[in-house]
C-alpha positions, 0 to 999 in steps of 0.5 A: 500500500505504500506505493499505490497512488500516482495520479492525484486530485484534491480540492475542487473549489470553484471561485468565479472571477466575479466572486467579489460582486456580491460583496464589493463594488467599483474598484474593489470589484474590478481588482478582485476579478482581475486577481484570479488565475484561471477562472476563480483562481482554482484548478481541476487539480490540487497541487501537492496532493501526491505527496509520497503516493506519487508514482507509487502503484502497487505491483500486486493486482487488486482494488485499493482505497485511499481516503484523503482529508484536506483542509485549506485556509487562506486570508490573502489574495495576491495580484500578478506580482505576488503582492497582497490585495488590500481587502478583507478576504477569507476562504476555507475549504474541507474536502474528503476525497475517496479514491478507488484504484484498481490494478488489473491483470493486464500487461502492456509493454511490461507495464501494469494497467491501472484505473482509478475513480476519484470522488471528492466531497467539499465544504467551502466557505468564502468571505469578502469584506464581511459578505460571503457564501457557503456551499456543500457538494460532490465536486468534479469527479475524475477517472484515470487510465494509466500504465506503471512499470516496477523496475527494482527500486524505480517506479515509472507511471504514465497516465491520463486523467479525465475530470468532468463537470459533475460538481454543483455549479450556478454562475450566480453563486459567489462560491461554486464547488463545481468548475462547469468545464472538462479538463484533460490531464496527461501525467508522468511520475517517477519514484525511487524507493529504498524501504530502509533509506532514501525515497524520492517522488516527482510527478509532473502533470499538464492540465488542459481546460475547456470552456465554461459554457455558462460564462464563456470563460476558458482558463489557461493551461497549467503545469503542476510538479508535485514532489516528495523527498524523505527517509524511511526508518522501518515503518516510519517515514519523514520528509518534505512534500509540496508542489510547483505551479505555473500557468503557461497560457492566458485565460480567455474571457471577461476580466482577463488582464494584460498578463493573461491572469497567469498564475504561479505558486510554490509550496513546501512542508513536512510529512510523516507516514506510518505503515502498520503493514504493507496494506495499511498506512496513515500519513499526514502533511502540512504545506505552506504556499510561499509563492502565489501570483494571481491566486490565494496564498495559504496553508493546506493540511492533509491526512491520508488513510489507505488500505487494500480490499 
């Protein structure tokens, strides 16, 4: 169970680019709208979700379950230069994500064929200048098809995620759980694992976004690189985890600034894992966003519980 998840997805919180309309007027409204990277400042993928599970599918066929609890909070919304926008702002989300992973008996070019279904449940609370919104919903769900190679201490994953607009969405809301658009996410993953020593995981993914037909807004395409580095002491693992993020094409739609509202972020934090046995594991991490442009800047707490059926 220590290595079964290579393709990750987490928070599905949708904040429209006009999120401040219900609370603000005039210049403040325009400032908030132009601050978000991608529509509403969110993505179909939550950076840093992979942690030490990245590129770590098990070599034994079967069905595996991973429960990920994630709490994210921020009271800072940054502009395109990474500076805080001077307004009373707060966002808090709690997500409980259930991942059902199946390692099949099929082989392709020596690799195991794997599939995954990701079902996130999200509670979100937004406050801007004393006004806000609270929403609860199943968020956008994801399906995965991938190949994984086990080469001694080296694991390699090639996969494709499809995220659909299954979450609740109304363009009139200040806060939405669903994104109301599709995304296609090709992913690579590499892991080096020594059960009595060093461990490294790197998982880059590209997120291609389609148009939100309710708002005629198309979020720019994005690159995430999740990383984890640590050391195993018997059943215990300690290390550092996080992610780097760069939006590499412009947003298209109302309120897009001259820089295309391109977002940027970097996060890092400590991680602790304990394996009760090869099929039962608990881990947790705290990640602080040190850099954020056209995005919120905050903290994420993850608690993960995984087991084999």
